[in-house]
C-alpha positions in Angstrom: -29.2 4.9 45.6 -32.0 7.0 44.1 -31.5 8.0 40.5 -29.0 5.2 39.7 -29.2 4.1 36.1 -28.3 0.7 34.6 -25.5 2.4 32.7 -23.7 2.7 36.1 -22.7 -1.0 35.9 -19.0 -0.9 35.3 -17.3 -3.0 32.6 -15.2 -5.5 34.5 -17.5 -5.8 37.5 -17.1 -9.4 38.7 -18.4 -11.9 41.2 -17.7 -15.6 41.9 -19.9 -18.3 43.5 -18.7 -21.7 44.7 -20.4 -25.0 45.5 -19.1 -28.4 46.6 -20.4 -31.1 44.3 -22.7 -33.5 46.0 -24.5 -36.5 44.5 -27.6 -34.3 44.3 -25.7 -32.0 41.9 -24.8 -34.8 39.5 -26.6 -36.1 36.5 -26.8 -39.5 38.2 -29.2 -37.9 40.7 -31.6 -36.9 37.9 -31.3 -39.8 35.5 -30.7 -43.5 36.0 -27.5 -45.0 34.5 -25.8 -41.6 34.2 -22.3 -40.9 35.8 -21.9 -39.2 39.1 -20.5 -36.0 37.7 -21.5 -32.3 38.1 -24.5 -31.6 35.8 -24.3 -29.0 33.1 -27.6 -27.3 34.1 -26.2 -26.8 37.6 -23.0 -25.4 36.3 -25.1 -22.9 34.2 -27.1 -22.0 37.3 -23.9 -21.3 39.2 -22.7 -19.1 36.4 -26.0 -17.2 36.3 -26.0 -16.7 40.1 -22.4 -15.3 39.9 -23.6 -13.0 37.1 -26.5 -11.7 39.1 -24.3 -11.0 42.1 -21.8 -9.1 39.9 -24.4 -6.5 39.0 -26.6 -6.5 42.1 -24.8 -3.6 43.9 -25.2 -1.4 40.8 -29.0 -1.9 40.1 -31.6 0.8 40.7 -33.7 0.3 43.8 -36.5 -2.2 43.2 -34.7 -3.8 40.3 -33.3 -7.3 39.7 -31.5 -9.0 36.8 -33.0 -11.9 35.0 -31.3 -14.3 32.6 -32.1 -14.0 28.9 -29.4 -15.8 27.1 -26.8 -18.5 27.8 -24.1 -19.8 25.5 -21.9 -22.2 27.5 -19.6 -25.1 26.8 -19.1 -27.8 29.5 -15.5 -28.8 29.0 -14.7 -31.4 31.6 -16.3 -33.7 34.2 -16.2 -32.9 37.9 -16.7 -35.7 40.4 -18.5 -35.6 43.8 -16.4 -33.8 46.5 -14.7 -31.2 44.3 -15.5 -27.5 44.6 -16.7 -25.7 41.5 -16.2 -21.9 41.3 -18.0 -19.9 38.7 -16.8 -16.4 37.9 -18.8 -13.8 35.9 -17.3 -10.6 34.4 -19.3 -7.8 32.9 -18.2 -7.2 29.3 -20.9 -4.8 28.0 -23.9 -2.8 29.0 -26.5 -1.9 26.3 -29.5 -0.2 27.8 -31.0 -2.7 30.3 -29.0 -5.7 28.9 -25.8 -6.7 30.6 -23.4 -9.1 28.9 -20.9 -11.4 30.7 -18.1 -13.8 30.1 -18.5 -16.8 32.5 -16.1 -19.5 33.5 -16.2 -22.4 35.9 -13.2 -24.2 37.4 -13.1 -27.2 39.7 -9.7 -26.6 41.3 -8.0 -28.9 38.8 -9.1 -27.5 35.5 -11.4 -25.2 33.6 -14.7 -27.1 33.3 -16.9 -24.5 31.6 -16.9 -21.2 29.7 -19.1 -19.0 27.6 -21.2 -16.0 27.6 -24.4 -14.9 29.4 -26.8 -12.0 29.1 -29.1 -10.6 31.8 -31.8 -8.0 31.6 -32.4 -5.5 34.4 -36.1 -5.3 35.3 -38.3 -3.7 37.8 -39.1 -6.6 40.1 -42.7 -5.5 40.9 -43.6 -4.9 37.3 -42.0 -8.2 36.3 -43.8 -10.2 38.9 -47.1 -8.5 37.9 -46.6 -9.8 34.4 -45.9 -13.3 35.8 -49.1 -13.1 37.9 -51.1 -12.0 34.9 -49.8 -14.9 32.8 -50.8 -17.3 35.6 -54.3 -15.7 35.7 -53.9 -14.4 39.2 
């Protein structure tokens, strides 16, 4: 919608994302002699993805959100075959910064929780800065 501002993101906006844990999502896939349990970086990715989805409908045209801060604890191991669901809830909007609480559950217990911050950016300008950094 033309003219939408970042401040239109409502406190409490929420989204969830789920994934079935496969061996490729375990730490054993990336490092020898590690257990076949869901990897912390992959849990964080799922939390970030849920956060991005929570705000996407409210962003101005041409804008996206990018992660700027993650503070998460991984509380419990999740084996292959279980489904992990990450939920992100908007807790604050300060200019172009959006704060979230994030949680992940594997159907048996809470496996992760914390906070996340995303910045709303104009995608074209952002990618221009990335290209300039690469020397394109």
